[in-house]
Structure formats: structure tokens, C-alpha cells
N, C-alpha and C positions, 0 to 999 in steps of 0.2 A: 502493500499499501505506498501510495505516496507521502512526504511529510509534508507539511503547511506548516509555518509556525500560526501558533494559535489567534495572534489579531488579524492575520488573513481568514481564518477559517470563518471568526466570530463576523467579519465583516461582510464576507458573503453570506453567512446565514443569516444575519442582520435586514440587508439590504433585499432580501426575498423576504414577504411578508407570506408567514405558511398558508393563509386563508386564500389569498391571490391564487397562490400555486397549486395548492390542493382542489380550489374551483375549476383548474382546466381538466380535472379528472372525475370528482364527484361534484356530484348538484347536491350544496352545501342548502340550508335553511336556519337562519339566527334565531336562537332561543334564550332569551336573556343575554347575558354576554360573550354565550359559546354558540358553535355556528356546528348542527346537527346534518350526518345524512346516511346512506345506505355504505356499507364496510366495503371496500372494493376487495377487502383479502379475505372474506367467508360469505356464503350464500345467508343472506338474513331479507325480512321482510318489511323489520320495523327498526327505522335507524339507529342505531346505539354508537356510531362512528360520529366522533366529537372534535372541535379544529375548535381550542383556545387562542384567540388572539395576546391576549393577554401573557399567557405562556410560550407561545409561540411553538406550541406541541399540539400532537392528535394523539387520540388514544380510542382505541374502542372495547367500549364495555360487554360486546360478546365475546372477541375472540382474543383479547389481552395486545394486540398490535397496536405499537403504539412509538414514538420517537418524536424529531425535530423533522425540518424542512427535507434535511441530509437522506435520515432512514428513510423518509417516504418515497423519495426516488429513486435508492438501494432495493426498498422493497418492490416497487410497483415496477419500476423499469428496468428490474434485473439489472442496475449498475454496482460499478465498484462506487468507493468511495472518492476515488477520482475524478471516475466518469462524472458522479454527481458535483462534484466542484465545479468541474468546467463546465458542467451547462446552466449552474445556477450563476457562476460567474459572469457568461457569456450574458444570462440572462439581465444582471444586474449593470452590465458594461463595466465589468472589472476586469483588467489586466492581471492573469495570476503571475505571481514570479515564476521562474525557473523551479520545476519541482525541487526538493529535498529529501535524499536517500540516507537511510543508514545506507553501510557497506552491503549486507544481507538483501537487502531490501532493494538497491542498486543492481545488485547480481540474477535477481528473480525477475527484477521487471525488465532487467536488459535480454534476458533468456525469453520469456513472454514476446516481448518486442522484435525479437530477431524471430523468432518462429512463425508469427505471425506475419513477417518479410517474407519469409521462405514459401509459407505457404499461398501468398500473393503473388510470389514471384510462378512458383508453381503454376496457378491458376491461368497467370498471364502464358505463360509456354504453352499451356493442354491449348487454352482457346485460342492459340498462334496455329497450333499443331492442327487443329481441328479444317483449319481456313487455308490449307497448303497441299500439296498432291498427296503430302504421307499421310494426311488425314479425312482422303476421301473416303474409306470404307464406313468411318465412323458418321460423316457427313448424310452417306448414302442412308445410315440405319434412323437417321433424327429425321430425313427428309420422309423416308418410309412411313414414320410414325406421324408424319403430317405435320411437322413442329415449321412453325415459320421462322423466317432468319430473325425478326423481330424476340420471338420467343427466345432462340436460342441465345442471343444477346442478352435477355431481362435475366437468364437465370445462369450465363457464363458459359456456358457448355462448350467443352473441350474432347482433347483426344491426346492419350498415352501415348507413346511410339512405340513399333512392334520391338525394336530393343531394347533388352532388359537393362543395360545402365543409361538411358539416354538422359532423364533429368538429372539422374546420379551426375552426370560430366557436364550438363547444363546447370546445376547449382553450385558444383565446385569452379568451375569458371568464373562464377558471380562471388566468388570469395568466401565460401561457406563452408567451415572444415566437419568433418569425418563423424564429430562429438555432437554438434549440432543438430548435423543431419538426422543422425540417426535416432534424436529425441524427437524430431517431426515427426516420425511414422511416415513418411515417406519414402527413407532408404535403410535398407539391410547392409552394415557391414560385416564381412566375412573374414577373417583370415586369410582363407583361400580365395574364395573368388573375390575379394576385395567388396566395393559398394557397388548394389546391383537394387535396382527400385520395387519398390510395392507395388504399384500400377504399372501393366504394360501391356500394350493392344487392347485397351478399353474405351469405350466412352465415357468421357469422364465428367460428373458432376460437384461442382464446388457446392460445399456446405459452409452457409454463413450462419454467424450468430445476428442477433436481434438487432445489433448494429451496424449489419453490412460488412462485416470482418472475418475473411475465409480460414475457418480452424480445423476444416477437413474436406475429405473428400468420398465419391462414391464412386465407383467404376463399374461399367458392364463389359464384359469379354463381348469381343469379335469373334463371332468364328466359335468354334470348340473350344472348351475349355472350363476347371472348374475352380472356385465357384462362381455361378454368373454373374451374381453382385458382389462386391468388393467392397467394405468400407475401411478406411483410417483407422488405425488402432485408439485407443484413449490414448491423450497427451496430456501435458500442464495446461495446451487451452481447447482440447477437448474433451468432449465427457456427454458421449452418448445419451446419457439419462436424463439430461439438463437440457437437450436441445433440442430442437424440431426444425425439419425442411421445410424451407419455405414461410419460415415467420417472420422472416426479417421484412418478407413483403403483406403478408396477411395480416398484419398487427396493424396497419392502418387501415383495415378495410370498414367500409361504413356498413358492412351487414352485419346482422345482430347474431349470431353467429358464426363458429369456426368450425369446417367442415376436415374429419380427420381420416385420412387416406392410408394404406400400406406402404406406398412407392413413391419413389421420385418421378417415373413418368404418370402417376395419376395425378400429382400435385401440379407439374407440369401442363396437362392436357386440361385441368381443369382452368386452371387462369388462364391460359389461353383462349376460353371458352368463357370467359367473365367473370369466372367464379374466383376471386383474389382474396377469399378465406381460407383455402384450403393449404393443409400443412401434413406431414409424415413423420411418424416416429423413424429412428434412424437404423434400420437393419435388426432391430428390436423391439421387444413384447411393451408396450405402456409401461411406464411405472408411476410413482409416486410423485419422482419428481418432474416427468411430465406433464403430470395434473396441474402440480402447484405453479406451474410457466401458463400452464391456459388459461389457468384462474385470473390470471395477470392481466389476461386482454378479452376476455369474455366469461359471460355467466353460462352459458348453451353451447354444448358439442353433440353435434352431428358426427355419427360414426359413417364412413362411407367406405367399409371393406370390402373382399372379395367377396362373392355373394356362395365362394365353395363351402365346404366343411371347417377348412384353416381359417377363413376369414369369421364363420360364425364361432369359434371358439375363441379368436382374435377380440370378437364382439365382446361376446361372455365374460374374458378375462378384463378387460376396459372398463365397461358398467361399472362395480364395486369402486374401482381406483379413482374413477372420474367420482363418482356419488361422498363417497370417503371426504373429497375436498370442496362438497358442494355444487358441483357442476350440474345441470339439467343435461341428461343426454338422451337422445333419439336416434334412431336406426334408420339408415336409408335403402330402400329394397329397389337393387338395381336387374334383377331376373329381368329377362335369361342372360342376360348377359353376365360376364364376369366381375368387371371392375369398374370404375368411370370412366378411364379410356375409352373402352370399346363400347359403352353405352353411348357415349358423346359423340364416336364417332358414326354410332350406327342409328342413334335418333336424335342428336341434337341439341344444344343448352335449352331448349325449350320446356324439353321434355324431362332432361335433367333437374330443372326447375321445380318442373312438377312433381317428381318424387321426393324432393326436398320436402314440399309442402304437402307431402303425403306420408312425412317422417314418422313410424312408429316409435310410441313411448316405450322407452326401453324396458318398463318392466312387464309392457305387456309382451315385448319380445323375448325377454326371458321364460314365459311360461308358454310362451307358443314353442320355442326350442325344446322346451321340457317336454310340452303335450308329446311331440314326437317319440318321446319313450316306453308311451303306456300304449296299450291297445283300447281305442275308446268305446271298442262295440261289445268288450268284456267289463263285466260291472265290477267286478274284483279292482282289476287295474286302473279302470275310472275313478273308482274310491280312491284308489292310493296316489292318483294325479293330484283328484279334489284336497286332501289331506297333506300333499306336497305343495299345492297353491298357499291352502292356508296357513302353513307352517313359514312361507315364504312372507304373508301379509303380516305374519307378527313382526317382520322385519322393521314395521313402520312404527316409529317410536309416539308420532303425533296422533290424537285419535282422528281430525278431521282428514289428513291426508291419507289413514288407513281406510277410512270411511269411505273415501272417494275411490279408492283402488277398491275396495269391496264390492260398489256400483259399479265399477266400469266390468271385474271379474265377474261379476252375475249377468251384466247386460251381454258381454263376449261369447259368454257358455250358455245363455236362457236358462239362468236360475232364478230363483226367487233371493232377494238380496240377505231377508232374513234369513235364509236356508245358508247360505255362504257367510253370515256372521255368525249362524250359531256354531258353525263346524269353527270357524278359526277362535272364538272363545272356547270352545270345548278343548282345542288345539294348546289354546294359551295354558289354560286350567291342568292338562297333562304333562305341559315340562315346566310347570311350575311360575308361571308369570303372577307375579304380585297381582290381587284382585281381579285378574283374568285379563281381558281387554276390551272392557268396557270402558275402562275409564281415561284419563287422560297421557298415560306413560306405559310404555311397557317396559318390564325388567326384573329380571331376580330379584328377590329381596338380597341386601349385602348381607355375605358372610359376617357373622359377629366375629370377632376375634378375641383371644385371652383377654380377660377382665382388664383395663384400666388403658389399654392401648390404643381405642379411640379416643377417653378422654382426655392422655397425653397430646397425641396429634393434634385435639382441638385444642387446647391450651395453647401449644405450640402456633397452630394458625391465629390465634387470637394474639399471642402476642408481637407475631409480626405484622397482623392487620394494626395492632396498636401505633407500632414504630410507623409505617405507613401513613394512617393518617396522620401525626405529628410533621412527619414531612410537609405532606402535602398542605398543612395547615399553614406550616411555615412558609412556604410560596406565595399561597394567595394571601398570606397577612405579615408582610415582612416585620410590624411594628411587635410581634408578637417575640421575637429576638431578646429583644430588651427585657421584657416580662419573665421570659424563663430560664436567661440567661445563669441566674444565679442557683437555676437548680439543674440544668439540663446542658450535656456538653457533650460533641458528637461519642464521647466512650461511652455515652450511655445506649448509645445503639451496637446491638451485640449481634446483628448479622453483620457480616463480613463488608457486603456492598452497601448496605444502608448505612454503614459509618464511615464508609468512605465518601457517599453521596454527602453526609451530613457534615463531613468536615472541609469540604468545598464550600458550601452552601453558607455555612458558619463565618468561611474564610470572606466569601462574598460579601457578606454584610458588615464585617468588620470592618473590609477596606473601603468599600463605596456607598454604604448603605441603604443598597439594593439588592434582589438577587435575580438570578439569570437559567431557569432550568434548562431552558432549550440548549444552552452553552455546554451546561455539564451532561449532556447526551454525547454529545462532538467527543469528549476526554475519555470515553469507553469506547475499545474497537469491536468488541463481540457482538455480535448480533442480539444472541441472547441477554445481554448485558443492558444492550441500551432497551430491549424490550420491557425488560423488569424496572428501571429507572424509569421508563413512561409512567409505569403502574404505580411506582413509587408517590408519582406526583400529580394522581389521579385516585387515591383513596376517598371512598365515600362510606356516610352513614346515612339512614334516609330518615331516622326516627327522631331527628330534632330540626325543629323550627323556629323558636324563640331564641331571643339573644340568651335569655336565663338557659336553656337547655343547652346552648353551645358552649356557654362558659361551665357550665357544668358537667359536659362531654371532655372538653379540653382540658378542663383540671383531673379529669378522672384517667383520661390518657395518658397526663403528665407521670402521675404518680404508679400507674402502672408500668410505664418504662423504667423510670425509677426504680421501682422495687425488683423489677424483672433484672437490670443492671446489677443492683447489688446483690441479688442471689446469683448470676452468672459468676460475676468476679469472685463470691465466696468459694464458689465448688470451683472454677480452675485456678486460683491463685496459690502457688507455692505457702505452705504454714508460717513460713519466716520472710516471709516479702512486706516490708516494713512497708512500702510506698502502698500497696494494697490496703495493708491494715489500715494507714493513716488514712486513704481515700474513703474507707468505708466506715469511720468515724463522722469523716467531712458529709458525706452522704447520706448518714444517718441523720446529724441536723440538719440540713437541707431536706429528706422527707418530712420533718416533725415540724419544720418552720413552714413548707408545702401545702401541710394538711389543715393551716390554722388561716392561711390566706387566701384573699379572693383573687381569681386573675380574671380581668374585664378583657373583652373581643372589640373593642374600640379602640 
């Protein structure tokens, strides 16, 4: 990660109002002093995503995503910190100084930059080869697939020569050493054979990340040879499970959903036909990494996998992965054709759009495929099928959603709604679902652990919440610092990250008389720490409304934090540690005084 001086980071952050930036991605409505909208990081129907202009932070009370303007771009756009800095500096018209790196960071950044350079050089070389006599075979292949010159340019299609060391010799001529070429995944270095290419005699498909940087390649063999399709191995810049082919183009589509295909040619054919929302996984099954990446750009995914058995299995694997991250999924039926490329060649774009409009709900697709395993003319087999459907219906935890699917299944199989609901309730009772499935939620009763375990966990969570509340109140009312500094210090926050944050807050107030929570987020590099800090500054209790209730809650919270601190140091200190013993005496006096005083929130 590039290093920028703290004052530059803070200038870029402060010159980019978080409400203005996030409004470009999320529709926000003002409620009081805070803005709310639907969270872009998980699927929700009621807006729990908050953006505070005072704190210059965002926080989702549903999924816990939170941070400042940098972390928003890093999470939403999949930017590195350096890329977020550059984007926000450009937005604010700030010229960044030359990036400063530690020796290790510079070495790593240089390596990544050189790998990207090598891939770019290779892509240019493959592109050039396709358009001279040596690439005729691949060019004929692309033309046979009815790709226009414009489409071939758009996707940067190319050709790797039939000589197995052609690219190696070209890149060596550009000054790249064997060591870095080996790390690129484009070349294999063998003591006996020397350097030879990963790709040769193949039609080439450059793979780009969302920022249009070439990170890898796919290649289709020309003529006989195995494997038919070959992908770059994973490298420092290429992770198959976190990148999607075509997403660099599809991310800017105006269409409401993304089309998820199986192969390069399907994506290219769809884009050429006007469907600029098509993407594909890179020679691997869909992963949770892919699903989380998709979630950043859409709430709906339409699966347009091959219509054969393998494609159906791939769709059945993908559906729960997409559902897990909150993506609504539908399945496009391309029969009698095998894939989108064949379908469009045969029937055209308008017919394909009709199939999109008629796409099947993913749950109804699952049970339709499930039905194929049963003999519906045999009563016993038919009953077994309905029991399996009831089992799947129990998977919907929300009552309204479950009832909607019960009605849809009843209609599809011409059954009485009450009969289906009764079967679902019976199955729910059989597997031990708490309260059957007529209530608002489905789930087994939690297993009771040994006496005391739940109580201790609850107490621990309650203490963390008290420390969070106190930190939140301190940033929302900086005047509290002077009122509590006699009783509370950063050392009283016993969670390590809470203590670090408290130290910074107390120091900020001491030096300037104000606090800057958004700046603190940027002081931590770990993404999980940034989310946790955002949570520290957005703790809430809902039972207090009047000034008297706030003051009572504040005093009780301070006392709890102080008591917990005293217990913590008493347990962890060495018996002869005089400094801690002296602190205990001082803390006890402070606590006795605290219990007698009134703390105003004015």
C-alpha cells in the first residue's frame, strides 16, 4: 500500500464530503442530522444505511459495514487505498505528492506494476499477431464465430504464435528478466529447455480487472490439442475467484441486472448483440468471492449457463452462493440451443431479450429440476417429492416470503394452498423447528451450553457495548471530555482496539478541542478494524429520550466502564506491581466520587 503523509490523507478526506460522494452511488434521504438509504453492501428493503455529515462516516445498522469516504470507495469500487486516494484527490482537484513507500512496500508495488506491464505488453503483442499473416488461423476462427472487427478490438482479442518460445523471446527483448517473467504466469523457465510460453497457437482473450488493467489471459487452442481452453495461473495480480470476465465493461451498464455466463465467447456474443451486462467466471465454478464482487454492482443476477446437464448443475451450485450474499437470482431458458452464442445466432437479440423477460425464479427452477428425480405417476414417489419441496420451503426464514412461495408451489402443482402449508408445518415439526413454521421465523432452538457460559458471554458483550457507547457519546458531544476526564482515561477501555481509538480521541481533544472520527478510520489499515471502528462510533441505545434519561444512562455507562477496568487490572496485574496497585487506589477514590456527582449532558 502506498504511504502518504497524514496531512495529505486528511486533506483529501476533508475535501470530499461523504454525503456528496455516497450520493453518487446510493439514494439518500435526510432524517434529522443524518442521511439514510438502502445499504449497497447487502440486500435490504428498509434503509438501515446511515451517512453522517457531522462524523463524515457511514454505517449500516443491518450488516455492520462502515467507515469513511476512503473505505466506502475501497469496498464499493473494489479499490485499493492508493486507488481511492487518487480518485478522491482527482475529484477534489488535489495534486498528490509522489508516493512514498517503505522498502518492502516499494518492492511489492514495483513487482505488481512490472507484472501489469508484462501483461499489457503481452496483450499488445497478441493483438498485433492476430492482425498479421501469422494470426490468420485465429482471425478466421473469430470471423467464423461472426465477431465484428469492432468487437474484436473492444475485447482486445489476439493470437499466441505457434512457436512455443515466441512470447518469451519478445518479452526478454523488452528487458524483462527470467525471474519476473516466471512470476507473470506467461512463461515457464526450465533448466533443460530454457524459457517457453504458457500459451502458444491459441486464440487469446485478455482478462481485465474492473479498472481495465490486463491481469491474465484465456486461450483457445487452434486445431487439435488439450486443454481446449487454458487460463493463466494465479499470480500476485490474478485471482480467479475474485475477478469476472467482462465486468470491466458490464459494471457501467444501465440494465437492471447482470447476466452470468459460463465462457468468454458467450460474454462477447452477448455484448456484440447489445447485452452489455454479461460477465463470466474464469474457468472455475462460481465462488463466494465472485458473489460478493457481483453484489457491488447489482442486486439481480440472471444465470445464462449452458442448457445441458453440466450447465444445470452449475446453476444449482451458483443459486445458493448468490442467495447467501443477498442477490436475487433467475435462470434463463435457452432450449433448444446450448448457450447464448448459439441462441443469438439462431434467433437473434430480440428473442433472447424475451427469454430474459421470461426468466424463471431460481427456487422454482430448483424444484423443477428436483422433480425430474421422481416418478410423478407413482403416488409414493410423488409424495416423496412434495416432502422434499416442503423441506426446501422450510429454508425461508421470513414468514411472508415463505407464504409467497407456498402459494407459488401450490399454483404450479395445482394443489390447495392449505395442503402445502400443512405439509410444510408437519415437516417443520418433524425436524424440530421452534414453533413450527407458522410463526415469523424458522430455526432450531439454540443448544443450551453448560451453566454460566451464556451468562458470561452476555456480560462480556454488554461490557463491550458500554465501551462502544461511551466512545460514540464522546465524539457526538466533545464537551463530555472535560466532564469525565477525572474519572475515565484511555486505559479504562480494556478491548485493545477500543483503547487505541480512545488514546487518539483523547489526544485529538487535548490538542485541538475537537475530535475527528473519520480521520481515525484512516489510521488503521486492516479492513476488519476499520469496520469495527465505524461500529464504535455508531453505538445506540433506544430506551432513552429525555435529558434526564440520557444523563442517567451516561453515568451508569461510565461507572460500568470504570468498574470493569478495575476488575481487569486486578486480574491481570502482577501481585507486586506497585504502579497498578497505586492505580487501583486512585481508581477506587475516583469511582466513589463518581457515584456521588451529577454529570450533565449540556
